[in-house]
N, C-alpha and C positions, 0 to 999 in steps of 0.2 A: 631325667628324660622328659618328664612332663613339663618342667619349667622351660626347657629348651623349646619345646613345641609351642608353649604358651607365648614365649617371647617372640618366636618366629611368626606366629599368627598375629600378634600385636604389631610387630614391625610391618607386616604385609598390609594390615588394615590401615595403619598410619600412613604408609606410602600411597595407598589407594585414595585415602581422604585428601592427602596433599595434592594429588593429581587432579581430583575433582574440584578442589577449592580454587585452582588457578582460573582466573577469568580470561576469556578471550578478548573482552573489551573492557576498557577502563572508562566508565561513564563520567568520571570527574575530570578527565583530561580535556584540555582546550587547545585547539589548533591556533597558533599565532602566526600571522603573516609577518615576516621580517622585512618586508619591502618598505622602504622609506620613500615617501613622496615629498619632493621639494617643490615649492610653489614660488614662482618668480613674483616678487612684490610689484613689479611694473605691470604685470598682467592683471592685477586686481584693480578694479575701478572703485573708487570710494565716492559715494554721494553724500553731499551735505544734507543734514536733516534740519529743517526749519520748524521749530516748535510752534511758531505763530501762524504757520500756513493754514491749518484747519480753521482757526478762529477768523482769519482774514477772509477765507472762502465763505464761511457762514455769514460774516458781516456784509460781504458784497452781495450775497444772495438775498439778504434781508433788505438791502437798499433797492435792488431791482432783480426780480426773479430771472434766473439764467446767467446773471453776471458771475456768480460763484462757479458755475459750471464752465464758463469761459476761462476763468482764472485757473481752473484745474485742467484746461485743455480737453474737456469732454464736450466738444461742440455739438454732437448729435443730441445732447440732452437739453440744449437751449430751447428749441421749439416746443419740447414737451413741457418745460417749466412755464414758459410764456403762454402757451396754448391752454394749459390747465387752469392757470390763474385767470387768464382772459375769458375763458368759457364760463368760469364760475361767476365773474363780474357781469358778464353779458346776461346770464340767466337771472341773476339777482335784480338787475335793472329792469329786465323785461317783466318779471313777476311783480315788481314794485309798481310799474306803470299800470299793469292790469288791475292790481289791487286798488290803486287810486281811482281808476276809471269806474269800477263797480261801487266804490265807496262814495264817490261824488254823485253818482246816479241815485244811490240809496238816500243820501242826505237831501237831495232835491225832492225826492218823494216824501220824506218826512216833513219837509217844509210845505208840502201841498202842491208842488208843481208836477205837471204831467208832460213835460217836454224833454225828458232825457232820451238818450239814444236807444234805450231798451223798452221804450214805450212805443207801441205801434200807432198806426193811424187811428184817430178817434180815441176811444176809451179802452182799447184792447192792449194788454201788456204782453210783450214778447217774453220777458222774464219777470216773474213775480217778485214780491218783496222778500219772501223766503229764499228764492233763488239768488237774489242779490246778496243776501247774508251768507249763504253757503259758498258763493263764488269768492266773497271777501275772505272767508276762512281758508278756503283752498289756496288762494294766491298768497295769503300771509304765511301759511305753512310752507309753500314752495319757496317763498322768499327766504325764510329762515333756514331751510335745508340748503339752498344755494349759498347762503352766507357761511354756513358750517363747512360745506365742501370746499369753498374758496379758501377759508382759513386753513383747512387741513392740507390742501395742495400747496399753499404758501409755506406752511411749516415743513412739509415733506421736502420741498425744494431746498430749504435751509439745511435740514438734516442730511440730505443727499450730498450737498456741497461739502459739508463738514466731514462726513464719513469718507467721501472720495479723496479728500485731501490727506486724511490719515492713511488710507490704503496706498496712496501713491508713494509714500515714504517707507512703506514696508519692504524689507529686504527679501527679494525672491530670486536672487541670482544663483548661479551654480555652485558658489562657494558655500552656500548653506542649502543642504538638500536632505531629503528623507527618501530612501529608496529600499525596495525589497532586497533581501540578502539570501543568496543560495551558495553554499560552499560544500565541497566534497572533502571529507576528512580521510586522508590516506592511512593514517595510523589506525583508525578504528574501523575503516571501511564503511563509513556511514555518511549521511548527508545532513547538513544543518540548514534549517530555514529560519528566517528572522527578518528584522528590519534594521537597516544601518542608518545612523544619523551622522552626517558629515558636516563639520564646521571648520573651515580653514581660515586662519588669521592672515 
């Protein structure tokens, strides 16, 4: 009698455990879309990739600033390239002339002349000898900065043409896309979030 009760109790506990061990959701199941997408080959446009295009654009920009941008058909960048290099050259020439002007006056004073443009009427100096030395140092520094800025803008013009030519050949059409993904799973009564990468041949 005791054994019957024990087995009955054990059977009830086992059935209760089995009922609790059943999962409402299976977290390892994956919902698979069985929809097949066919792509018409005529709808896809294929662009030829010219591996020499970036080097050609850089070479043209090295010959004449803005020429590589014209080759890449980025016409709005041409005035920026020409204007940047032209402004750097203008300031270099202007500072060089001012430097020569003050240097020439200082040399004449060292030679004993008192007829330079920075000498006033009689024996009064508008700018002293120390002032001429400081002016020479300032215009020399400005001239060197103008040269460095001009070289930097010239190099930036070449790099811009090269990078632009690379990016023009980058595939950004709809056949290659990265998009957010939201899917309702009917089997598990849950939603899935993620990112979908599509690449169609």
